[in-house]
BATIKOL-951757 format. One line per 10 residues: their letters; for each residue x negated, z negated, y of N, C-alpha, C, CB. Coordinates in nm, 4 decimals. Each point is the difference from the previous one (the first is absolute). Glycine has a CB too. Layout:
BEGIN
a = X Z Y X Z Y X Z Y X Z Y ~ ...
END
This chain:
BEGIN
mvvfsgqggg = -1.7436 0.1020 1.0240 -0.0722 -0.1058 0.0870 -0.0352 -0.0290 0.1241 -0.0487 0.0191 -0.1512 ~ 0.1107 0.0397 0.2233 -0.0012 -0.0364 0.1674 0.0790 -0.1113 -0.0736 0.0017 0.2273 0.2261 ~ 0.1284 -0.2817 -0.2604 0.0891 -0.1139 0.0386 -0.0761 -0.1000 -0.0801 0.2436 0.1139 0.0428 ~ -0.2992 -0.1061 -0.0852 -0.0451 -0.1548 -0.0685 -0.1685 0.0236 -0.0215 0.2630 -0.0627 -0.1641 ~ -0.3119 0.1188 0.1884 -0.2120 0.0263 0.1238 0.0600 -0.0668 0.0825 -0.1521 0.2631 0.0165 ~ 0.2987 -0.3212 0.0828 0.0150 -0.0821 0.1324 -0.0347 0.1085 0.0835 -0.0618 -0.2479 -0.0605 ~ 0.0197 0.3534 0.0381 0.0085 0.1207 0.0800 0.0827 0.0270 0.1004 -0.0646 0.0606 -0.1661 ~ 0.1360 -0.0676 0.1400 0.1428 0.0584 0.0264 0.0421 -0.1268 0.1088 0.0729 0.1444 -0.2726 ~ -0.1046 -0.2664 0.2596 0.0466 -0.1253 0.1626 0.0995 -0.0509 -0.0654 -0.0308 0.1192 0.2519 ~ 0.1032 -0.1739 -0.1940 0.1318 -0.1352 0.0088 -0.0820 -0.0454 -0.1162 0.2951 0.0783 0.0847
wpgefasfvg = -0.2109 -0.1533 -0.1847 0.0217 -0.1252 -0.0438 -0.1523 0.1062 -0.0904 0.3399 -0.1846 0.0168 ~ -0.3421 0.2685 -0.1250 -0.0586 -0.0243 -0.0916 -0.1153 0.0021 0.0762 0.1347 0.0706 -0.1864 ~ -0.1571 0.0143 0.2880 -0.1803 -0.0141 0.1077 0.0020 -0.2018 0.0215 0.0194 0.3267 0.2402 ~ 0.0178 -0.3946 -0.2128 0.0291 -0.1184 -0.0501 -0.0228 -0.0687 -0.1059 0.1046 0.0632 0.1073 ~ -0.0406 -0.0453 -0.2138 -0.0326 -0.0451 -0.1271 -0.1863 0.0817 -0.0194 0.3341 -0.0171 -0.1068 ~ -0.2910 0.1171 0.0583 -0.1702 0.0568 -0.0151 -0.1225 -0.0469 0.0712 0.1114 0.1860 -0.0313 ~ -0.1074 -0.2586 0.1394 -0.1109 -0.0492 0.0486 -0.0602 -0.0852 -0.0319 0.0631 0.0657 0.1146 ~ 0.0149 -0.1265 -0.2472 0.0196 -0.1640 -0.0742 -0.1127 0.0883 -0.1592 0.3751 -0.1624 0.1054 ~ -0.3072 0.2407 -0.1115 -0.1026 0.0526 -0.1318 -0.1267 0.0219 0.0328 0.1637 0.1131 -0.0996 ~ -0.2802 -0.1123 -0.0087 -0.1246 -0.0531 0.0810 -0.1027 0.1950 -0.0783 0.0196 -0.4359 -0.0065
efrgieyvpi = 0.0629 0.4142 -0.0575 -0.0525 0.1438 -0.0435 0.0855 0.1132 -0.1020 -0.2185 -0.1457 0.0261 ~ 0.2580 0.2873 0.0497 0.0555 0.0552 -0.0868 -0.1016 0.0907 -0.0858 0.2064 -0.0292 0.1449 ~ -0.1662 -0.0138 -0.2951 -0.0504 0.1541 -0.0986 0.0484 0.0781 -0.0093 -0.0668 -0.0633 -0.1080 ~ 0.1645 0.1451 0.1246 0.0015 0.1303 -0.0463 0.1737 -0.0302 0.0050 -0.2711 0.0737 -0.1662 ~ 0.3326 0.1042 0.1563 0.1272 0.0281 -0.0396 -0.0240 0.0734 -0.0938 0.1107 -0.0220 0.1804 ~ -0.0434 0.0839 -0.2726 0.1153 0.0431 -0.1225 0.0892 0.0636 0.0660 -0.0099 -0.1815 -0.1509 ~ 0.0667 0.2752 0.1169 0.1057 0.0706 -0.0105 0.0568 0.0231 -0.1533 -0.0890 0.0955 0.2210 ~ 0.1631 -0.1816 -0.2368 0.0896 -0.0123 -0.1613 0.0913 -0.0290 0.0157 -0.1181 -0.0563 -0.1245 ~ 0.2125 0.0766 0.0169 0.1477 0.0301 -0.0040 0.0508 -0.2116 -0.0449 -0.0071 0.3805 -0.1242 ~ 0.0899 -0.4294 0.2571 0.0724 -0.0827 -0.0334 0.1099 -0.0624 -0.0566 -0.1131 0.0517 0.0948
tfeiaddlay = 0.1303 -0.0457 -0.2009 0.2062 -0.0872 -0.0293 -0.0305 -0.1590 0.0617 0.1056 0.1264 -0.3181 ~ 0.0352 -0.0777 0.3815 0.0772 -0.1620 -0.0331 0.1658 -0.0091 0.0216 -0.2336 -0.1198 0.1005 ~ 0.2237 -0.0117 -0.1202 0.1579 -0.0547 -0.0320 0.0423 -0.0638 0.1111 -0.0227 -0.0429 -0.2346 ~ 0.1035 0.0442 0.3105 0.0554 -0.1465 0.0623 0.1747 -0.0010 -0.0566 -0.1891 0.0000 0.2714 ~ 0.2356 -0.1343 -0.3646 0.1866 -0.0596 -0.0289 0.0877 0.0321 0.0886 -0.0545 -0.1945 -0.0876 ~ 0.1212 0.2535 0.0905 0.0939 -0.0296 0.1553 -0.0120 -0.1267 0.0092 0.1848 0.1624 0.0026 ~ -0.1869 -0.2132 -0.0837 0.0822 -0.1579 0.0521 -0.1602 -0.0908 -0.0001 0.3211 0.0018 -0.1610 ~ -0.4167 0.0497 0.1859 -0.1201 -0.0168 0.0473 -0.0546 -0.1728 -0.1777 0.0808 0.1174 0.4161 ~ -0.0103 -0.0911 -0.5640 -0.0327 -0.0753 -0.0759 -0.1894 0.0414 -0.0367 0.3077 -0.0298 -0.0777 ~ -0.3618 0.1451 0.0487 -0.0946 0.0557 -0.0059 -0.0660 0.0837 0.0531 0.0680 -0.0657 -0.1097
waaevpgkat = -0.1846 0.0623 0.1082 -0.0514 0.1150 0.0894 -0.1332 0.0354 -0.0629 0.1155 -0.0774 0.2264 ~ -0.1494 0.2384 -0.2251 -0.1447 0.0575 -0.0994 -0.0813 0.0955 0.0730 0.1229 -0.0058 -0.2223 ~ -0.2369 0.0344 0.1281 -0.0268 0.1093 0.0773 -0.1235 0.0226 -0.1304 0.0818 -0.0487 0.3200 ~ -0.0902 0.2310 -0.3089 -0.1487 0.0083 -0.0682 -0.0798 0.1006 0.0848 0.0826 -0.0451 -0.2527 ~ -0.2385 0.0182 0.2193 -0.0222 0.1036 0.0385 -0.1113 0.0879 -0.0885 0.0858 -0.1130 0.2142 ~ -0.0573 0.1783 -0.3294 -0.0576 0.0260 -0.1164 -0.1121 -0.0007 -0.0402 0.1334 0.0784 0.0130 ~ -0.1834 -0.1751 -0.1064 -0.1157 0.0263 -0.0323 -0.0897 -0.1229 0.1522 0.0726 0.3237 -0.1564 ~ -0.0088 -0.3564 0.2271 -0.0868 -0.0511 0.0949 0.0737 -0.1739 0.0170 -0.0717 0.2883 0.1376 ~ 0.2079 -0.2983 -0.1327 0.0640 -0.1104 0.0403 0.1341 0.0150 -0.0936 -0.1136 -0.0195 0.2590 ~ 0.1872 -0.1496 -0.2783 0.1349 0.0381 -0.0622 0.0769 -0.1868 0.0813 -0.0915 0.2177 -0.3245
araealtgrt = 0.2070 -0.2332 0.3560 0.0266 -0.1031 0.0655 0.1415 0.0435 -0.0277 -0.2029 -0.0673 0.1717 ~ 0.2584 -0.0991 -0.2183 0.1296 -0.0622 -0.0070 -0.0042 -0.0944 0.0720 0.0501 0.0560 -0.1876 ~ 0.0706 -0.0991 0.2761 0.0219 -0.1425 -0.0198 0.1386 -0.0526 0.0505 -0.2490 -0.0223 0.0192 ~ 0.3214 -0.0585 -0.1016 0.1302 -0.0246 -0.0271 0.0061 -0.1071 0.1983 0.0193 -0.0004 -0.4013 ~ 0.0620 0.0183 0.4635 0.0988 -0.1154 0.0911 -0.0274 -0.1366 -0.0596 0.2110 0.1646 0.0465 ~ -0.2124 -0.2518 0.0550 0.0150 -0.0969 -0.0507 0.1527 -0.0805 0.0242 -0.2641 0.0218 0.0130 ~ 0.2781 -0.0922 -0.1123 0.1736 -0.0738 -0.0241 -0.0110 -0.1461 -0.0489 0.1162 0.2343 -0.0909 ~ -0.0171 -0.2464 0.0716 0.0164 -0.1446 -0.0111 0.1070 -0.0990 0.0350 -0.1914 0.0600 0.0206 ~ 0.2288 -0.1854 -0.0442 0.1311 -0.0730 -0.0433 0.0562 -0.0283 0.1856 -0.0981 -0.1539 -0.3082 ~ 0.0132 0.1933 0.4239 0.0748 -0.0071 0.1380 -0.0045 0.0978 0.0370 -0.0307 -0.1745 0.0639
tpegqrvqvh = 0.0110 0.3194 -0.1411 -0.0397 0.1216 0.0581 0.1336 0.0310 -0.0290 -0.2594 0.0599 -0.0241 ~ 0.3444 0.0254 0.1635 0.1272 0.0187 -0.0434 0.0144 0.0991 -0.0757 0.0669 -0.0895 0.1639 ~ 0.1011 0.1262 -0.2875 -0.0353 0.1296 -0.0561 -0.0145 0.1177 0.0678 0.0919 -0.0891 -0.1495 ~ -0.1579 0.2010 0.1038 -0.0508 0.1068 0.1088 -0.0710 -0.0241 0.1239 0.1728 0.0894 -0.0779 ~ -0.2305 -0.1874 0.0663 -0.0857 0.0301 0.1733 -0.1321 -0.0739 -0.0688 0.2173 -0.0369 0.2645 ~ -0.3041 0.0681 -0.1804 -0.1574 0.0132 -0.0241 -0.0910 -0.1215 0.0783 0.0397 0.2794 -0.0159 ~ -0.0873 -0.3362 -0.0687 -0.1362 -0.0676 0.1200 -0.0888 0.0719 0.0599 -0.0145 -0.1638 -0.1162 ~ 0.0497 0.1775 0.2879 -0.0377 0.0741 0.1084 -0.0510 -0.0948 0.0739 0.1490 0.1721 -0.0094 ~ -0.2808 -0.1301 0.0829 -0.0265 -0.0371 0.1402 0.0185 0.1056 0.0929 -0.1498 -0.1545 -0.0758 ~ 0.2511 0.0942 0.2146 0.0286 0.1347 0.0778 -0.1624 -0.0181 0.1234 0.3717 0.0103 -0.0215
nppgaevgpg = -0.3986 0.0744 0.0550 -0.1123 0.0043 0.1164 -0.1204 -0.0680 -0.0177 0.1674 0.0140 0.1411 ~ -0.1895 -0.0486 -0.2551 -0.1253 -0.0257 -0.0763 -0.1305 0.0160 0.1126 0.1202 0.1009 -0.2481 ~ -0.2188 -0.2169 0.2694 -0.1049 0.0746 0.0219 -0.0900 0.0278 -0.0211 0.0663 -0.0249 0.0670 ~ -0.1523 0.1251 0.0163 -0.0823 0.1106 -0.0617 0.0061 0.1065 -0.1302 -0.1019 -0.1658 0.1105 ~ 0.2080 0.1632 -0.0576 0.0395 0.1140 -0.1578 -0.0584 0.1237 0.0353 0.2498 -0.0803 -0.0767 ~ -0.2527 0.1393 -0.0385 -0.0950 0.0714 -0.0126 0.0281 0.1370 0.0337 -0.0733 -0.1538 -0.1465 ~ 0.1835 0.1650 0.1765 0.1092 0.1481 -0.0313 0.0511 0.0040 0.1869 0.1453 -0.0504 -0.3474 ~ -0.1946 -0.0663 0.4635 0.0225 -0.0763 0.0916 0.1647 -0.0619 0.0826 -0.2446 0.1290 -0.0101 ~ 0.2379 -0.1481 0.1318 0.1083 -0.1150 0.0179 0.1495 0.0400 -0.0544 -0.1366 -0.0772 0.2193 ~ 0.2113 0.0183 -0.1810 0.1639 -0.0055 -0.0594 -0.0080 0.0788 -0.1519 0.1375 0.0233 0.2752
qvatwgramt = -0.1901 -0.0528 -0.3391 0.0269 -0.0442 -0.1496 0.0542 -0.0656 -0.1395 -0.0895 0.0507 0.1337 ~ 0.1365 -0.0308 -0.1753 0.1169 -0.0601 -0.1175 -0.1188 -0.0358 -0.0950 0.2581 0.1671 0.0136 ~ -0.3095 -0.2579 -0.1004 -0.0934 0.0181 -0.1308 0.0882 -0.0656 -0.1479 -0.2546 -0.0364 0.1799 ~ 0.2616 0.0575 -0.1983 0.0860 0.0046 -0.1703 -0.0741 -0.0577 -0.0957 0.1031 0.2130 0.0238 ~ -0.1393 -0.3129 -0.0917 -0.0401 -0.1049 -0.0445 -0.0408 0.0205 -0.1479 0.1359 -0.1152 0.1729 ~ -0.2554 0.1484 -0.2375 0.0620 -0.0181 -0.1872 -0.1427 0.0005 -0.0218 0.2578 0.1526 -0.0875 ~ -0.2585 -0.1141 -0.0667 -0.0949 -0.0563 -0.0542 -0.0530 0.1061 -0.1166 0.0994 -0.2432 0.0728 ~ -0.2588 0.2471 -0.0568 -0.0471 0.1857 -0.0487 -0.0253 -0.0533 -0.1516 -0.1669 0.1530 0.2478 ~ 0.2995 -0.0812 -0.2865 0.0173 0.0421 -0.1820 -0.1571 0.0693 -0.0961 0.3020 0.0935 0.0901 ~ -0.2868 0.0244 -0.0180 -0.1543 0.0483 0.0217 -0.0386 0.0281 0.1600 0.0132 0.1233 -0.2485
draegfgfkw = -0.1834 -0.0792 0.2255 -0.0886 -0.0066 0.1703 -0.1121 -0.0370 -0.0491 0.1610 -0.0833 0.1872 ~ -0.1877 0.2189 -0.2841 -0.1360 0.1115 0.0452 -0.0750 0.0978 0.0701 0.0580 -0.0516 -0.1112 ~ -0.1565 0.0882 0.1430 -0.0559 0.0948 0.0331 -0.1677 0.0112 -0.0066 0.2209 0.0022 0.1180 ~ -0.2226 0.0666 -0.1003 -0.2021 0.0998 0.0278 -0.0100 0.0863 0.0219 -0.1006 -0.0521 -0.1137 ~ 0.0085 0.0200 0.2513 -0.0827 0.1373 0.0526 -0.0661 -0.0067 0.1102 0.1452 0.1212 -0.0837 ~ -0.2312 -0.0258 0.1473 -0.0459 -0.0715 0.1111 -0.1117 -0.1753 -0.0049 0.2616 0.1558 0.0711 ~ -0.2886 -0.1569 -0.1862 -0.1336 -0.1508 -0.0584 0.1185 -0.0621 0.0001 -0.2797 -0.0303 0.1191 ~ 0.4142 0.0203 -0.1112 0.0845 -0.0755 -0.0264 0.1036 -0.0329 -0.1259 -0.0613 0.0538 0.2084 ~ 0.0873 -0.2008 -0.2233 0.0210 -0.0404 -0.1712 0.1191 -0.0681 -0.0010 -0.2393 -0.0369 -0.0759 ~ 0.3273 0.0313 0.0409 0.1209 -0.1452 0.0359 0.1277 0.0002 -0.1222 -0.0248 0.0301 0.3167
ewdgrsskhf = 0.0103 -0.1301 -0.3709 0.1058 0.0418 -0.0991 0.0429 -0.1360 0.0354 -0.0759 0.1866 -0.2050 ~ 0.2185 -0.2802 0.3253 0.0774 -0.0596 0.0152 0.1631 0.0259 -0.0286 -0.1996 -0.0463 0.1210 ~ 0.1724 0.0328 -0.2288 0.1535 -0.0300 -0.0624 0.0387 -0.1506 0.0539 -0.0367 0.1527 -0.2465 ~ 0.1025 -0.1566 0.2382 0.1292 -0.1420 0.0129 -0.0384 -0.0759 0.1230 0.0364 -0.0593 -0.2710 ~ -0.1308 0.1391 0.3502 -0.0240 -0.0642 0.1552 0.1380 0.0561 0.0828 -0.3079 0.0135 0.0044 ~ 0.3406 -0.0709 0.1260 0.0418 0.0293 0.0896 0.0369 0.1244 0.0474 -0.0901 -0.1672 0.0019 ~ 0.2140 0.2229 0.0191 -0.0517 0.1147 0.0344 0.1398 0.0217 0.1380 -0.1570 0.1012 -0.2932 ~ 0.1735 0.0134 0.3983 0.0828 0.0205 0.0719 0.0261 0.1175 0.0215 -0.0399 -0.1688 0.0614 ~ 0.1597 0.1714 -0.0419 0.0274 0.1813 0.0795 0.1018 -0.0130 0.1272 -0.0009 0.1498 -0.2603 ~ -0.1200 -0.0359 0.3289 0.0605 0.0031 0.1364 0.0767 0.1480 0.0234 -0.2009 -0.1736 0.0923
pfdwsgpge = 0.2666 0.2239 -0.0373 0.0439 0.0897 0.0192 -0.0949 0.0879 0.1465 0.2378 -0.1327 -0.1428 ~ -0.2583 0.2631 0.1448 -0.0859 -0.0036 0.0635 0.0047 0.1828 0.0223 -0.1240 -0.2709 -0.0896 ~ 0.0785 0.3288 0.2128 0.0036 0.1388 0.0559 -0.1004 0.0311 0.0635 0.1980 -0.0032 0.0159 ~ -0.3161 0.0277 -0.0176 -0.1242 0.0353 0.1136 0.0197 0.1307 0.0304 -0.1812 -0.1462 -0.0810 ~ 0.1514 0.1723 0.2113 0.0162 0.2028 -0.0068 -0.1385 -0.0355 0.0811 0.3171 0.1679 0.0317 ~ -0.4270 -0.0393 0.0094 -0.0940 -0.0265 0.0448 0.0622 0.0765 0.1213 -0.1880 -0.0501 -0.1937 ~ 0.0343 0.1011 0.2998 0.0902 0.0312 0.1529 0.0517 0.1191 -0.0082 -0.1361 -0.1155 0.1528 ~ 0.2242 0.1535 -0.0863 0.0893 0.1422 -0.0160 0.0504 0.0077 -0.1101 -0.1175 0.1213 0.1227 ~ 0.1794 -0.1840 -0.2328 0.0101 0.0644 -0.1275 0.1997 -0.1190 0.0248 -0.3810 0.0700 -0.1925
END
């Protein structure tokens, strides 16, 4: 909670300052899968959320490459990252008064490794 609430400082602390209301936290199992070639990524919180996205591709995307943005401004995971763009095949969640179903919308994958103070 220290990292995601912004209490640990750094980039997560700056990002948390934009969040208007912290509604709570639950400790639940999370499963995720990311293809080695970033062709897809998926995550599930049983009974709460499920998401799966496929990387964008097209006629002008070189074989084996992904549509990516390097150093995107305002990246949720901090500066110096690479965003891989995709399309949400499944994106549904419910909890803490929120509920959404955003299948078919855009998605992006950011690698990140956040840790709190002294970790």
